[in-house]
C-alpha positions as CSV (number, residue, x, y, z in Angstrom):
1,M,12.4,6.3,22.6
2,T,12.4,8.5,19.6
3,G,9.6,8.3,17.1
4,K,11.9,6.4,14.7
5,E,13.1,4.1,17.4
6,R,9.6,3.4,18.2
7,F,8.3,2.7,14.8
8,L,11.3,0.4,13.9
9,T,11.0,-1.4,17.3
10,A,7.4,-2.3,16.4
11,L,8.3,-3.2,12.8
12,S,10.8,-5.7,14.2
13,N,8.0,-7.2,16.1
14,Q,9.3,-6.1,19.5
15,K,7.9,-4.0,22.3
16,P,8.4,-0.2,22.3
17,D,7.9,2.1,25.2
18,R,4.4,2.9,24.1
19,L,2.0,2.4,21.2
20,P,3.2,4.0,18.0
21,C,0.7,5.4,15.6
22,Q,0.4,6.9,12.1
23,V,-2.3,7.7,9.5
24,H,-2.6,5.7,6.3
25,S,-1.2,8.6,4.3
26,W,-2.8,12.1,4.2
27,M,-5.3,12.4,1.4
28,E,-5.0,15.6,-0.6
29,Y,-8.6,16.4,-0.1
30,Y,-8.4,16.2,3.6
31,L,-5.3,18.3,3.6
32,K,-7.1,21.0,1.6
33,T,-10.4,20.8,3.3
34,Y,-9.7,20.3,6.9
35,L,-6.0,21.5,7.3
36,K,-5.9,24.6,5.2
37,G,-3.6,23.1,2.6
38,M,-0.9,21.7,4.9
39,D,1.5,19.2,3.5
40,Q,2.0,15.8,5.2
41,Y,4.8,17.1,7.5
42,Q,2.8,20.0,8.6
43,A,-0.2,17.8,9.2
44,Y,1.7,15.4,11.4
45,E,3.1,18.2,13.4
46,Y,-0.4,19.8,13.8
47,V,-1.9,16.8,15.2
48,D,1.3,16.1,17.3
49,M,2.0,12.6,15.9
50,D,5.2,11.0,14.9
51,P,5.4,11.2,11.1
52,V,5.3,8.4,8.7
53,I,6.2,10.1,5.4
54,Y,5.1,8.6,2.1
55,V,7.5,9.5,-0.7
56,G,9.4,7.9,-3.6
57,P,12.6,8.3,-5.5
58,V,12.6,9.7,-9.1
59,Y,12.8,6.7,-11.5
60,Q,15.1,6.9,-14.3
61,F,14.5,5.2,-17.7
62,D,16.6,4.2,-20.7
63,R,15.8,6.4,-23.8
64,A,15.7,3.2,-25.9
65,D,12.8,1.8,-23.7
66,E,11.0,5.0,-23.7
67,K,11.0,5.2,-27.5
68,N,9.2,1.8,-27.4
69,W,6.6,3.1,-25.1
70,V,5.5,6.5,-26.3
71,V,2.9,8.1,-24.1
72,K,0.2,10.4,-25.2
73,Y,-2.1,11.9,-22.6
74,T,-5.7,13.2,-23.5
75,D,-8.0,15.3,-21.5
76,Y,-11.6,14.5,-22.3
77,G,-13.0,17.3,-20.1
78,K,-15.9,16.5,-17.7
79,N,-18.6,13.9,-18.0
80,K,-22.4,14.3,-17.1
81,D,-21.5,13.7,-13.4
82,G,-19.0,16.5,-13.3
83,Y,-16.0,14.2,-13.1
84,D,-12.7,14.7,-14.9
85,V,-12.1,12.2,-17.7
86,F,-8.7,11.6,-19.1
87,G,-6.9,8.8,-20.8
88,Y,-3.4,7.6,-22.0
89,E,-2.3,6.0,-25.3
90,Y,0.9,3.9,-25.4
91,T,2.4,3.4,-28.8
92,T,4.8,0.4,-29.1
93,P,6.6,-0.9,-32.2
94,D,3.9,-3.6,-32.4
95,G,0.6,-2.0,-31.5
96,V,-1.1,0.6,-29.4
97,L,-2.6,0.2,-25.9
98,R,-5.1,2.5,-24.4
99,E,-6.7,3.2,-20.9
100,R,-9.0,5.8,-19.5
101,Y,-9.7,7.2,-16.0
102,E,-12.2,9.4,-14.1
103,R,-11.5,11.5,-11.2
104,N,-13.5,13.5,-8.6
105,Q,-12.4,15.8,-5.7
106,Y,-11.6,12.8,-3.5
107,T,-9.8,10.2,-5.8
108,G,-9.6,8.7,-9.2
109,W,-10.4,5.3,-10.8
110,N,-9.8,3.3,-13.9
111,T,-12.8,3.0,-16.5
112,E,-11.0,1.3,-19.3
113,R,-8.3,-1.3,-18.6
114,I,-5.1,-1.2,-20.5
115,V,-5.2,-4.8,-21.4
116,K,-8.3,-6.1,-23.3
117,D,-7.0,-9.4,-24.7
118,K,-4.0,-11.7,-24.8
119,K,-2.4,-9.7,-27.6
120,D,-2.5,-6.6,-25.5
121,M,-0.9,-8.5,-22.6
122,E,2.0,-9.5,-24.8
123,L,2.5,-5.9,-25.8
124,F,2.5,-4.8,-22.2
125,L,4.9,-7.6,-21.1
126,K,7.2,-6.9,-24.0
127,Y,7.3,-3.1,-23.9
128,Y,6.2,-1.7,-20.5
129,P,9.4,0.2,-19.5
130,L,11.3,-0.7,-16.3
131,P,13.4,1.8,-14.4
132,S,17.2,1.8,-15.3
133,G,17.9,3.4,-11.9
134,A,16.6,5.7,-9.3
135,D,17.5,9.1,-7.8
136,W,16.9,8.8,-4.1
137,T,17.3,12.4,-3.3
138,P,13.5,13.0,-2.4
139,V,13.7,10.0,0.0
140,R,17.0,11.2,1.6
141,E,15.6,14.7,1.9
142,A,12.3,13.4,3.7
143,K,14.5,11.3,6.1
144,K,16.6,14.4,6.8
145,R,13.6,16.4,7.5
146,V,11.9,14.0,9.8
147,G,15.1,13.1,11.5
148,D,14.7,10.8,14.6
149,K,10.9,11.7,14.9
150,G,9.7,9.2,12.3
151,I,10.3,7.0,9.2
152,V,9.8,7.2,5.5
153,R,8.0,4.6,3.5
154,G,7.3,3.7,-0.2
155,C,5.8,1.2,-2.5
156,N,7.2,-1.6,-4.6
157,Y,7.5,-0.3,-8.2
158,N,4.9,-1.9,-10.4
159,Y,2.2,-1.0,-13.0
160,G,-1.0,0.2,-11.1
161,Q,-0.3,-0.8,-7.6
162,P,2.4,-3.0,-5.8
163,G,2.1,-6.8,-5.8
164,I,2.1,-9.2,-8.6
165,W,-1.5,-10.3,-8.4
166,Q,-2.6,-6.7,-7.7
167,C,-0.7,-5.7,-10.9
168,F,-2.5,-8.4,-12.9
169,T,-5.9,-7.3,-11.7
170,C,-5.1,-3.6,-12.5
171,L,-4.2,-4.6,-16.1
172,I,-7.3,-6.7,-17.0
173,D,-9.7,-5.9,-14.0
174,T,-10.5,-8.0,-10.9
175,E,-13.3,-10.2,-12.1
176,P,-11.7,-11.1,-15.5
177,A,-8.6,-12.0,-13.5
178,I,-10.5,-14.3,-11.2
179,F,-12.3,-16.0,-14.1
180,A,-9.0,-16.4,-16.0
181,A,-7.3,-17.9,-13.0
182,I,-10.2,-20.5,-12.9
183,D,-10.5,-21.1,-16.6
184,E,-6.9,-20.7,-17.8
185,P,-4.5,-21.1,-14.8
186,E,-1.5,-21.9,-17.0
187,W,-1.9,-18.7,-18.8
188,V,-2.4,-16.7,-15.6
189,H,0.8,-18.4,-14.1
190,D,2.7,-17.5,-17.2
191,V,1.7,-13.9,-17.0
192,L,2.4,-13.8,-13.3
193,R,5.8,-15.3,-13.7
194,R,6.8,-12.8,-16.4
195,L,5.4,-9.9,-14.3
196,T,7.6,-11.2,-11.4
197,E,10.6,-11.3,-13.7
198,K,10.1,-7.7,-14.7
199,N,9.5,-6.7,-11.2
200,L,12.8,-8.5,-10.0
201,K,14.7,-6.8,-12.8
202,S,13.4,-3.4,-11.7
203,I,14.4,-4.0,-8.1
204,E,17.9,-5.1,-9.3
205,R,18.3,-2.1,-11.5
206,I,17.1,0.5,-8.8
207,G,20.0,-0.5,-6.7
208,E,20.1,-0.1,-2.8
209,F,16.7,1.0,-1.5
210,E,16.7,3.8,1.2
211,W,13.2,3.5,2.6
212,D,12.6,2.5,6.2
213,I,9.7,0.4,5.1
214,I,8.3,-0.7,1.8
215,E,4.8,-1.7,0.9
216,N,3.8,-4.7,-1.4
217,G,0.7,-6.6,-2.1
218,G,-2.7,-5.1,-2.5
219,G,-6.4,-5.4,-1.7
220,A,-7.1,-7.7,-4.7
221,A,-5.3,-10.5,-2.7
222,S,-7.7,-10.1,0.2
223,S,-10.0,-13.0,1.2
224,T,-13.0,-10.7,0.5
225,V,-11.8,-10.9,-3.2
226,I,-10.2,-14.2,-3.8
227,S,-10.3,-17.5,-1.9
228,P,-7.5,-18.7,0.4
229,A,-6.8,-21.4,-2.1
230,M,-6.4,-19.0,-4.9
231,H,-4.2,-16.8,-2.7
232,R,-1.9,-19.7,-1.9
233,E,-1.7,-20.5,-5.6
234,F,-1.6,-17.2,-7.4
235,C,0.0,-14.9,-4.7
236,L,2.2,-16.8,-2.2
237,P,4.9,-18.1,-4.6
238,Y,5.4,-14.7,-6.4
239,D,5.1,-12.7,-3.2
240,Q,7.9,-14.8,-1.7
241,K,10.3,-14.0,-4.6
242,I,9.6,-10.3,-4.5
243,H,9.9,-10.1,-0.7
244,A,13.2,-11.9,-0.8
245,A,14.6,-9.4,-3.5
246,L,13.3,-6.4,-1.6
247,K,15.0,-7.5,1.6
248,A,18.2,-8.0,-0.3
249,A,18.0,-4.5,-1.8
250,G,18.2,-2.7,1.4
251,P,17.7,-2.6,5.2
252,Q,14.0,-1.6,4.8
253,K,11.1,-3.6,6.4
254,V,8.5,-5.1,4.1
255,V,4.8,-4.6,4.9
256,Y,2.2,-6.7,3.1
257,H,-0.9,-4.8,2.2
258,L,-4.4,-6.5,2.4
259,C,-7.2,-4.0,2.8
260,G,-10.1,-6.5,3.2
261,G,-10.5,-9.9,4.6
262,L,-7.4,-11.4,6.1
263,M,-8.1,-13.8,8.8
264,P,-8.3,-16.9,6.5
265,L,-5.0,-15.8,5.1
266,L,-2.9,-15.1,8.3
267,E,-0.8,-18.3,8.2
268,T,-0.2,-17.9,4.5
269,V,1.0,-14.3,4.8
270,A,3.3,-15.4,7.5
271,Q,5.0,-17.7,5.0
272,N,5.5,-14.9,2.3
273,G,8.6,-13.2,3.9
274,A,6.9,-10.0,4.9
275,D,7.8,-8.3,8.2
276,A,4.4,-6.8,8.7
277,L,0.8,-7.0,7.7
278,E,-1.6,-4.2,7.1
279,T,-4.4,-2.8,7.2
280,M,-6.1,-5.0,9.9
281,T,-9.5,-3.7,8.7
282,P,-12.3,-4.4,11.3
283,P,-15.8,-5.9,10.4
284,S,-17.3,-2.4,10.9
285,M,-15.3,-1.2,7.8
286,G,-15.9,-4.2,5.6
287,G,-13.0,-6.3,6.7
288,D,-12.8,-9.2,9.2
289,C,-9.9,-8.5,11.5
290,D,-10.0,-9.8,15.0
291,M,-6.7,-8.3,16.3
292,A,-6.5,-10.5,19.4
293,E,-7.0,-13.6,17.3
294,A,-4.4,-12.5,14.7
295,T,-2.0,-11.9,17.5
296,R,-2.7,-15.4,18.9
297,R,-2.1,-17.0,15.5
298,V,0.7,-15.2,13.9
299,G,1.8,-12.4,16.3
300,K,5.2,-14.1,16.8
301,K,5.9,-14.0,13.1
302,L,4.4,-10.7,11.8
303,A,4.1,-7.1,13.1
304,F,0.7,-5.4,12.4
305,I,-0.3,-1.9,11.1
306,G,-3.8,-0.6,11.2
307,G,-6.9,-1.8,12.9
308,L,-8.7,1.6,13.7
309,D,-12.1,2.2,12.4
310,Q,-11.7,5.8,11.3
311,N,-15.3,6.2,10.2
312,A,-16.4,5.7,13.8
313,G,-13.3,7.4,15.2
314,F,-12.4,10.4,13.0
315,E,-15.6,11.1,11.2
316,K,-18.2,10.3,13.9
317,G,-15.9,9.9,16.9
318,T,-16.0,11.0,20.4
319,K,-13.1,11.0,22.8
320,R,-14.5,8.0,24.5
321,N,-14.9,6.1,21.2
322,I,-11.4,6.8,20.1
323,E,-9.8,5.9,23.5
324,E,-11.8,2.7,23.7
325,Q,-10.7,1.7,20.2
326,V,-7.1,2.4,21.0
327,A,-7.3,0.6,24.4
328,R,-8.8,-2.5,22.8
329,L,-6.2,-2.7,20.0
330,H,-3.3,-2.0,22.4
331,A,-4.5,-4.8,24.7
332,A,-4.8,-7.2,21.7
333,C,-1.0,-6.7,21.0
334,P,0.5,-7.0,24.6
335,D,4.0,-7.8,23.4
336,G,4.3,-4.9,20.9
337,G,4.9,-5.4,17.2
338,Y,2.0,-3.1,16.4
339,I,1.5,0.4,14.9
340,C,-2.0,1.7,15.4
341,S,-3.4,3.4,12.3
342,P,-6.6,3.9,10.5
343,S,-7.5,1.0,8.3
344,D,-7.7,3.0,5.2
345,H,-7.5,6.5,3.6
346,F,-10.0,8.9,5.2
347,F,-11.4,12.0,3.6
348,F,-13.5,13.5,6.4
349,G,-13.4,14.0,10.1
350,S,-12.4,16.6,12.7
351,P,-8.6,17.2,13.1
352,E,-9.3,17.4,16.8
353,N,-10.3,13.7,16.7
354,V,-7.1,12.9,15.0
355,K,-5.3,14.7,17.8
356,M,-7.3,12.7,20.3
357,F,-6.2,9.6,18.5
358,A,-2.6,10.6,18.8
359,E,-3.0,11.4,22.5
360,A,-4.7,8.0,23.2
361,C,-1.7,6.2,21.6
362,K,0.7,8.1,23.7
363,A,-1.0,7.2,26.9
364,A,-1.0,3.4,25.9
365,K,2.2,2.4,27.6
366,Y,3.9,-1.1,27.5
């Protein structure tokens, strides 16, 4: 099999010739620090792993929409901890929204949410611009560059992160979102419904999608953040609509992203229309995934991506540790439908350990 055939076979929940593997995207810090500034293509080639390239199209916007959402960027310099501080101001015909971020050498994070009250939410829902189309040239070029060696993936377009509930938590923050869902469920459902309508409209406008796989969901929907009952009420019905639209928009597979607890949610996720579930985070990394149990319960309905403890493997790993992890995960998915991958982004660890991971997966035959 080619790498592309191997990935697509696994994503179709079937058995390839051997265990496919990827990394959960290459972090810029890791590429600069450990791989001498390589790009993601070069990194995959260096560790001798079939590539899964993360790239998106160039979204296009109507000028009228942009006039109603005027963006001002401000660089506030560095704070006392040495982090970069920056913010955005969005001017609409009916008011101004603001948000602020910090960033270090590893990643960035939000320190001031864009929505502070219901008035802000109305401004966002009314004026946040949606794509009027998309130029798929970057995705086409990526697919041409990887050829039959691998696949290209991207994310569902949304504010903050993909997923309707995830978007809601990015807008007002996670704890306020949970409190609102308990105290004012009617308002939350109204917001989620309108966010879904906006997302469906953007999917329609973008046209035919050209990825091999598209990501939806987000960690805020994990059972380590919200209860299974809340997930069924505030995630499932909206996920179902989005996944149906994504599948109608192109031949790509849909992977649902939960980077936390997922075992109590397996049967619910199996109903939301996704083809695959990630990141299958093990208890040693703060999740709860038991891969063999997940396979037993929903393995006929969902493919899986993830499962590897990269802290124990890449950062502190030995050849034996890596091979044992891969062998255990491979054995837990005897009928295929599985792509072995780190359970999250990683910033540290020897490239030689990543190479050993790729070799261990190559040796895991079906």
